[in-house]
C-alpha positions as CSV (number, residue, x, y, z in Angstrom):
1,X,28.8,13.9,19.8
2,X,26.5,11.7,17.6
3,X,23.7,14.1,17.9
4,X,25.9,17.1,17.1
5,X,27.2,15.5,14.0
6,X,23.7,14.5,12.8
7,X,22.5,18.0,13.4
8,X,25.3,19.4,11.2
9,X,24.5,16.9,8.5
10,X,20.8,18.0,8.5
11,X,21.4,21.6,7.5
12,X,19.0,22.2,4.6
13,X,20.7,21.4,1.2
14,X,21.5,24.3,-1.1
15,X,20.4,24.3,-4.7
16,X,17.6,21.7,-4.6
17,X,15.2,22.7,-7.3
18,X,12.2,20.8,-5.9
19,X,10.2,22.4,-3.1
20,X,9.2,19.9,-0.3
21,X,5.5,20.7,-0.8
22,X,5.8,19.5,-4.4
23,X,6.6,16.0,-3.1
24,X,3.5,16.0,-0.9
25,X,1.2,17.1,-3.7
26,X,2.6,14.6,-6.2
27,X,2.3,11.7,-3.7
28,X,-1.2,12.7,-2.6
29,X,-2.4,12.8,-6.2
30,X,-0.9,9.4,-7.0
31,X,-4.0,7.3,-6.1
32,X,-3.9,4.9,-9.1
33,X,-0.9,3.0,-8.3
34,X,0.8,-0.4,-8.1
35,X,4.2,-1.7,-6.8
36,X,5.9,-4.7,-5.2
37,X,7.9,-3.8,-2.1
38,X,10.7,-5.9,-0.5
39,X,10.2,-5.0,3.1
40,X,12.4,-6.1,6.1
41,X,12.7,-5.5,9.8
42,X,15.9,-6.0,11.7
43,X,15.9,-6.3,15.5
44,X,19.1,-5.9,17.6
45,X,18.4,-9.0,19.6
46,X,18.0,-11.2,16.5
47,X,20.5,-12.1,13.9
48,X,17.7,-12.8,11.3
49,X,15.7,-10.2,9.3
50,X,12.0,-10.5,9.2
51,X,11.3,-10.2,5.5
52,X,8.0,-9.6,3.5
53,X,7.0,-9.3,0.0
54,X,4.2,-6.7,-0.2
55,X,2.0,-6.0,-3.2
56,X,0.4,-2.6,-3.3
57,X,-2.5,-1.7,-5.6
58,X,-4.5,1.5,-5.3
59,X,-7.4,2.4,-7.7
60,X,-8.4,5.7,-6.2
61,X,-8.2,7.9,-3.1
62,X,-8.9,5.6,-0.2
63,X,-9.5,2.5,-2.3
64,X,-6.6,0.1,-2.1
65,X,-5.6,-3.5,-1.7
66,X,-2.4,-4.7,0.1
67,X,-1.3,-8.4,-0.2
68,X,1.6,-9.6,1.8
69,X,3.7,-12.7,2.3
70,X,6.3,-13.3,5.0
71,X,9.2,-14.5,2.9
72,X,10.7,-17.2,5.2
73,X,7.4,-18.5,6.6
74,X,4.1,-19.8,5.2
75,X,2.2,-16.7,6.4
76,X,0.1,-14.6,4.0
77,X,-2.6,-12.0,4.4
78,X,-4.3,-9.1,2.8
79,X,-6.0,-5.9,3.7
80,X,-8.4,-3.8,1.6
81,X,-10.3,-0.5,2.0
82,X,-13.0,0.7,-0.3
83,X,-15.8,3.3,0.1
84,X,-15.2,3.5,3.9
85,X,-15.3,-0.3,4.3
86,X,-12.3,-2.2,5.6
87,X,-11.3,-5.9,5.3
88,X,-8.3,-7.5,6.9
89,X,-7.5,-11.2,6.6
90,X,-4.7,-12.9,8.5
91,X,-4.5,-15.9,10.8
92,X,-7.6,-17.6,9.4
93,X,-9.7,-14.6,10.4
94,X,-11.5,-12.0,8.2
95,X,-12.1,-8.8,10.1
96,X,-14.6,-6.3,8.6
97,X,-15.5,-2.8,9.5
98,X,-18.3,-1.1,7.6
99,X,-19.0,2.6,7.4
100,X,-22.5,3.4,8.7
101,X,-22.7,0.0,10.5
102,X,-19.7,-0.2,12.8
103,X,-18.9,2.7,15.1
104,X,-15.2,2.1,15.4
105,X,-12.8,4.0,13.3
106,X,-10.8,2.3,10.6
107,X,-7.4,1.2,11.9
108,X,-4.2,2.0,10.1
109,X,-3.5,-1.2,8.2
110,X,-0.1,-3.0,8.3
111,X,2.1,-1.8,5.3
112,X,-0.5,1.0,4.4
113,X,2.2,3.5,5.2
114,X,4.0,2.4,2.0
115,X,1.2,3.7,-0.3
116,X,2.0,7.1,-1.9
117,X,-1.1,8.8,-0.4
118,X,0.1,7.8,3.0
119,X,3.7,8.7,2.3
120,X,2.4,12.1,1.5
121,X,1.0,12.4,5.1
122,X,4.4,11.4,6.5
123,X,6.3,13.8,4.4
124,X,3.8,16.7,5.2
125,X,4.4,16.0,8.9
126,X,8.2,16.0,8.4
127,X,8.3,19.4,6.5
128,X,5.7,21.2,8.7
129,X,6.5,19.9,12.2
130,X,9.8,21.8,12.6
131,X,9.7,21.4,16.4
132,X,9.8,17.6,15.9
133,X,11.8,17.1,12.7
134,X,15.1,18.4,11.1
135,X,15.3,17.4,7.4
136,X,17.3,17.8,4.3
137,X,16.4,17.4,0.7
138,X,19.1,16.5,-1.9
139,X,19.1,15.8,-5.6
140,X,21.6,13.2,-6.9
141,X,21.6,11.7,-10.4
142,X,17.9,10.7,-11.0
143,X,17.0,10.6,-7.4
144,X,15.6,12.9,-4.7
145,X,16.6,12.0,-1.1
146,X,14.7,13.2,1.9
147,X,16.5,12.6,5.3
148,X,14.9,13.4,8.6
149,X,15.6,13.2,12.3
150,X,12.6,12.9,14.5
151,X,13.1,14.4,18.0
152,X,11.5,13.5,21.3
153,X,12.6,16.3,23.6
154,X,16.4,16.3,23.5
155,X,16.6,12.7,22.1
156,X,16.6,11.6,18.5
157,X,14.1,8.7,18.4
158,X,14.1,8.0,14.6
159,X,16.3,8.5,11.6
160,X,14.3,8.3,8.4
161,X,15.3,8.3,4.7
162,X,13.0,8.4,1.7
163,X,14.4,8.2,-1.9
164,X,12.1,9.2,-4.7
165,X,12.4,9.1,-8.5
166,X,13.4,12.7,-9.4
167,X,11.1,12.9,-12.4
168,X,7.9,11.2,-11.2
169,X,8.5,11.6,-7.3
170,X,7.3,8.0,-6.9
171,X,9.0,6.2,-4.0
172,X,12.1,4.0,-4.7
173,X,13.4,3.2,-1.2
174,X,12.7,3.8,2.4
175,X,14.8,3.1,5.5
176,X,14.4,4.1,9.1
177,X,16.2,3.4,12.4
178,X,13.9,3.7,15.4
179,X,15.0,4.4,18.9
180,X,18.7,4.3,18.0
181,X,20.9,3.1,20.9
182,X,17.9,1.9,23.0
183,X,16.9,-1.6,23.8
184,X,13.9,-1.2,21.5
185,X,16.1,-0.2,18.6
186,X,15.0,-1.6,15.2
187,X,15.6,-0.9,11.6
188,X,13.2,-1.0,8.6
189,X,14.1,-1.2,4.9
190,X,11.8,-1.1,1.9
191,X,12.7,-1.3,-1.8
192,X,10.0,-0.6,-4.5
193,X,9.8,-2.5,-7.8
194,X,7.3,-2.3,-10.7
195,X,4.2,-4.4,-10.4
196,X,1.7,-4.8,-13.2
197,X,-1.7,-3.5,-12.0
198,X,-4.2,-6.4,-11.9
199,X,-6.9,-4.8,-9.8
200,X,-9.0,-2.3,-11.8
201,X,-11.7,-1.8,-9.1
202,X,-12.2,-2.7,-5.5
203,X,-15.6,-3.8,-4.0
204,X,-16.8,-6.6,-1.7
205,X,-17.8,-8.5,-4.8
206,X,-14.4,-8.2,-6.4
207,X,-12.7,-9.2,-3.2
208,X,-15.0,-12.3,-2.9
209,X,-13.9,-13.3,-6.4
210,X,-10.2,-12.8,-5.5
211,X,-10.3,-14.4,-2.1
212,X,-13.2,-16.8,-2.0
213,X,-11.8,-18.9,0.9
214,X,-11.6,-16.0,3.2
215,X,-15.3,-15.0,2.7
216,X,-16.6,-18.6,2.6
217,X,-14.8,-20.0,5.7
218,X,-13.4,-17.2,7.8
219,X,-15.8,-14.3,7.8
220,X,-16.8,-13.1,11.3
221,X,-19.1,-10.0,10.6
222,X,-22.8,-10.4,10.0
223,X,-22.9,-7.1,8.2
224,X,-23.5,-8.6,4.7
225,X,-26.3,-11.0,5.7
226,X,-28.1,-8.2,7.4
227,X,-28.1,-6.2,4.2
228,X,-29.9,-9.0,2.3
229,X,-33.3,-7.7,3.5
230,X,-35.2,-6.6,0.4
231,X,-32.6,-8.1,-1.9
232,X,-33.2,-11.1,-4.2
233,X,-31.5,-14.3,-3.3
234,X,-28.3,-15.0,-5.2
235,X,-28.4,-17.4,-8.1
236,X,-27.3,-21.0,-7.2
237,X,-27.0,-24.5,-8.4
238,X,-26.5,-27.0,-5.5
239,X,-26.7,-30.8,-5.2
240,X,-29.8,-32.3,-3.7
241,X,-29.1,-34.4,-0.6
242,X,-31.0,-37.3,-2.2
243,X,-28.3,-37.4,-5.0
244,X,-31.0,-37.0,-7.6
245,X,-29.7,-34.0,-9.4
246,X,-29.4,-30.3,-8.4
247,X,-31.7,-27.4,-7.3
248,X,-30.9,-24.5,-9.7
249,X,-32.3,-21.0,-9.2
250,X,-31.6,-17.8,-11.1
251,X,-31.4,-14.5,-9.3
252,X,-34.9,-13.1,-8.9
253,X,-36.6,-16.3,-9.8
254,X,-40.0,-16.7,-8.1
255,X,-41.0,-19.3,-5.5
256,X,-44.3,-21.0,-5.5
257,X,-45.1,-19.6,-2.0
258,X,-43.2,-18.1,0.9
259,X,-40.0,-20.0,1.4
260,X,-37.6,-20.4,4.3
261,X,-34.0,-20.8,3.3
262,X,-32.2,-22.4,6.2
263,X,-28.4,-22.1,6.0
264,X,-27.0,-24.6,8.5
265,X,-24.4,-27.2,9.5
266,X,-26.0,-30.6,9.6
267,X,-23.3,-32.0,11.9
268,X,-23.7,-29.2,14.5
269,X,-24.8,-30.4,18.0
270,X,-27.8,-28.0,17.8
271,X,-28.9,-28.9,14.3
272,X,-31.7,-31.1,15.6
273,X,-33.1,-28.4,17.8
274,X,-33.0,-26.0,14.9
275,X,-34.9,-28.3,12.5
276,X,-37.5,-28.9,15.2
277,X,-38.0,-25.2,15.8
278,X,-38.3,-24.4,12.1
279,X,-40.8,-27.2,11.4
280,X,-42.9,-26.2,14.3
281,X,-43.0,-22.6,13.1
282,X,-44.2,-23.6,9.7
283,X,-46.8,-26.0,11.2
284,X,-48.2,-23.3,13.6
285,X,-48.1,-20.4,11.1
286,X,-51.5,-19.5,9.7
287,X,-49.8,-19.0,6.3
288,X,-48.1,-21.8,4.5
289,X,-44.4,-21.9,3.7
290,X,-41.9,-24.2,2.1
291,X,-38.4,-24.9,3.5
292,X,-35.0,-25.3,1.7
293,X,-32.5,-27.0,4.1
294,X,-29.1,-25.8,2.8
295,X,-26.4,-27.9,4.6
296,X,-22.8,-26.8,4.4
297,X,-21.4,-30.3,4.5
298,X,-21.2,-32.4,1.4
299,X,-22.0,-35.6,3.3
300,X,-25.5,-36.8,2.2
301,X,-25.7,-39.2,5.2
302,X,-25.4,-36.4,7.8
303,X,-28.2,-34.5,6.1
304,X,-30.4,-37.6,5.8
305,X,-29.9,-38.6,9.4
306,X,-30.7,-35.0,10.6
307,X,-33.8,-34.4,8.5
308,X,-35.2,-37.9,8.2
309,X,-38.1,-38.2,5.7
310,X,-38.6,-34.9,4.1
311,X,-42.1,-33.4,4.5
312,X,-44.1,-32.0,1.6
313,X,-42.7,-28.6,0.6
314,X,-39.2,-29.4,1.9
315,X,-36.0,-29.6,-0.1
316,X,-32.6,-30.6,1.2
317,X,-29.3,-29.5,-0.3
318,X,-25.7,-30.4,0.5
319,X,-22.4,-28.5,-0.1
320,X,-24.0,-25.0,0.2
321,X,-21.0,-23.1,1.5
322,X,-20.8,-20.9,-1.6
323,X,-24.4,-19.9,-1.2
324,X,-23.8,-19.0,2.4
325,X,-20.9,-16.9,1.3
326,X,-22.9,-15.2,-1.4
327,X,-25.5,-14.3,1.1
328,X,-22.8,-12.9,3.5
329,X,-23.5,-15.4,6.3
330,X,-20.6,-15.2,8.7
331,X,-22.0,-17.4,11.5
332,X,-24.6,-20.2,11.2
333,X,-27.4,-21.0,11.4
334,X,-29.2,-18.3,9.4
335,X,-32.9,-18.4,8.4
336,X,-33.8,-16.2,5.4
337,X,-37.6,-15.7,5.1
338,X,-38.3,-15.1,1.4
339,X,-41.3,-13.7,-0.4
340,X,-42.8,-15.6,-3.4
341,X,-41.0,-13.1,-5.7
342,X,-37.6,-14.5,-4.5
343,X,-36.6,-11.5,-2.4
344,X,-35.6,-11.8,1.3
345,X,-38.2,-10.2,3.7
346,X,-36.6,-11.0,7.0
347,X,-33.6,-12.8,8.6
348,X,-33.2,-14.8,11.8
349,X,-29.5,-15.2,12.8
350,X,-28.5,-18.0,15.3
351,X,-30.7,-20.3,17.4
352,X,-32.3,-19.5,20.7
353,X,-35.4,-20.2,22.7
354,X,-37.5,-17.7,20.7
355,X,-36.5,-18.9,17.2
356,X,-39.9,-20.7,16.7
357,X,-42.1,-17.8,17.6
358,X,-39.7,-15.3,15.8
359,X,-40.0,-17.4,12.6
360,X,-43.8,-17.5,12.9
361,X,-44.0,-13.7,13.2
362,X,-41.7,-13.3,10.2
363,X,-43.9,-15.6,8.1
364,X,-47.0,-13.7,9.2
365,X,-45.5,-10.4,8.1
366,X,-45.2,-11.6,4.5
């Protein structure tokens, strides 16, 4: 009886002046967009709603940023997509997928279905897949309501409602009941509110400015550090481990001779082995090279105990996390072999039994 009544309700409405395809076209073209969404999920086995505040900002087709906060818990995260690159930060982990580097396809991000360009895909499926959906379109006051039933064989497995502003066709509300009457039944509600656009463009550099902690402490991909070959070292000003001032360099500033920038954790169990391998490589190389030991920790004692008396041509820095982030180092240690003109010629990531010989060969290639 429930299915029969729903089918009767979903006879196409008479007198609706807007063709369904117009909704798809308007949403698909709405690629510069911002909104705050109150989003909730209700589960039948729980008396509490799971509630989120979701900020949507899109600056062009396929370029968007989603920031979310679980309302009743101290949980936040964000997802961004730009130029085919994908970033997802949640649970103290920054996942990255880069076009041309990673083979995997970009996943559908949580809450991305709330963006107008993705709503357009949903509406297009509803109005064209007549074997799977029954739908109605109704105008009322200043709103346009799309109601749809999604069918799985003889069973209705979802009841979906979208409400749009009648003039702009921007989304106002969304609700859905999935698997009605089943043990997996759940309901979703979303209400859109205005949000002033604060993001004018999206790139990795802009994301690093907005979320420095994620890129400094929780990055897991080595994509960015691999792209440093041929690039000038970033500018930096970092405290000397001796406490006698800072080492400051401008982007593109020359070195006196080839230089190894060693990004490392001085308190790591393998730090001593790393220092020995790098020093042996410089000693055995037929070409001279200087070394900058860039320690992540701000503790001068750990750097001093690790390095001992610095040798001629060596400089020790502490508190170099920002430099590691600017270089894109996701995992340490990393050795950047730099030309005298300040550009990166080669990179050694990690520590292994071949580090000494690898570094010697990299110096000889300069």
